[in-house]
N, C-alpha and C positions, 0 to 999 in steps of 0.2 A: 464396644462401638466398632463398626466396620467403616472402611474407607472405600468409596466408590470412585475416587479421583483416578484419572489415568496414571498418575505417578505411583499410586499404590499397586496397580495391576502390573505396571512395567516400570521398575525402579529407574531405568535409564531414560525414561521419557522426558523428565525435566531437563536433564543434561542435553539431550538431543534438541529439545526446543530452544534452550539457551544458545546452543551452537548455531542453530538456524537463524534465530533473531539477530545474533551478532554479525551475521553476513549481510543483513539488510541495510539499505541506504534510504535516505529520504530526499524529497525534492522540496526545497524551500518555497514557501508560498510568497512569491514576489509579485511586484506590480506587473512584470512581464507575463507571468503565468495567469494572473487575474485578467489582464487585457486579452490574452489569447482565449481564455475561457469565455469572456464576454462576446468575442467575435465568432464563436462556434455557431454553426447552423444545424438544426433549426433552433431558433431562439427560444423555443418552448422547452429546451433541455433543462433539467433540474440543475440548480446551481452547483451542488456537490458533484454531480455527474460531470458537468462541464469542467470543473476544476480538476477532477481526476483525469479526464481526457487531455486537457491542456498540459498537465504535469507529465503524462506519458509521452506526449508529443515533444516536450522539451528535452527528454532524455532518451528517446527511442533508439538512437544510434549507439548509445553507450551501454545498453543493458540487454540481457538475454530474456528477462522476464520482468513483468510489472504487476504488482499486486496492490489492490486498494481494499479498504475496509471501512 
């Protein structure tokens, strides 16, 4: 049996990924974030997109990068 996973091709890949993930933070989904998301314009923005934008706006001064998925 062969292994096509990135960890098989590059044994340090899993360790590198774990280190990267350990440096990530989260933004709590609070009423403040939800209210900010609801107030975004245009109102046709998709809900999850609006929550991501509102979360980014809540922490933009404290971070160098913001990733959503």
